[in-house]
C-alpha positions in Angstrom: -0.4 -0.1 0.0 1.4 3.4 -1.0 2.5 6.3 1.6 -0.9 7.9 0.1 -3.6 5.3 0.6 -1.9 4.8 4.0 -2.6 8.1 5.2 -6.1 8.4 3.5 -7.2 5.3 5.4 -5.9 6.9 8.8 -7.8 9.8 8.1 -11.1 7.4 7.0 -10.1 5.5 10.0 -10.2 8.8 12.7 -13.5 10.2 10.8 -15.0 7.3 12.0 -13.8 7.8 15.2 -14.9 10.7 15.7 -18.1 10.8 15.0 -18.1 7.5 17.6 -17.6 10.4 20.3 -20.3 12.3 19.1 -23.2 10.6 19.4 -21.7 9.1 22.5 -21.8 13.0 23.4 -25.3 13.5 22.0 -27.0 10.6 23.6 -24.3 10.8 27.4 -26.1 14.6 27.0 -29.6 13.1 26.6 -29.2 11.0 29.4 -28.8 13.2 31.9 -31.0 15.7 30.7 -33.9 13.4 30.8 -32.2 12.0 34.5 -32.6 16.0 35.5 -36.0 16.7 34.1 -36.8 12.9 36.4 -35.3 14.5 39.1 -33.3 11.3 39.9 -29.5 13.6 40.3 -27.8 10.6 41.6 -24.8 8.6 40.5 -25.1 7.8 36.8 -26.4 11.2 36.2 -22.7 13.1 38.3 -20.6 10.8 36.6 -22.1 11.3 32.7 -21.2 15.3 34.1 -17.5 13.6 34.7 -17.5 11.9 31.7 -18.0 14.8 29.3 -14.8 17.1 30.1 -13.1 13.3 29.2 -14.9 12.6 25.8 -15.0 17.1 24.7 -11.2 16.0 25.5 -10.9 12.5 23.5 -12.3 15.0 20.3 -9.5 17.1 20.5 -7.3 14.9 19.9 -8.8 12.9 17.7 -9.4 16.5 15.4 -6.1 17.1 16.0 -4.5 14.4 14.6 -7.4 14.4 11.6 -5.7 17.8 10.9 -1.9 17.0 11.4 -2.9 13.9 8.3 -4.1 16.5 6.1 -1.2 18.6 6.1 1.0 15.4 5.8 -1.5 14.8 2.9 -1.3 18.0 1.6 2.9 17.4 1.5 2.3 14.1 -1.2 
């Protein structure tokens, strides 16, 4: 496989991973909203709140890696 194909496949894989993390974040926020509306703010609610910064940080890391690979692709 050529270097160009390797970079393209990495970008595609990272884009899919980014979509999965965003979907998990949306589900987490929806679950927290449901718990808040039902006035059941227990351990599950607070764990969801603690996981949001982790998901946001992973989205940032993934997007930076995508940007690096795109720059590398532009150099080829």
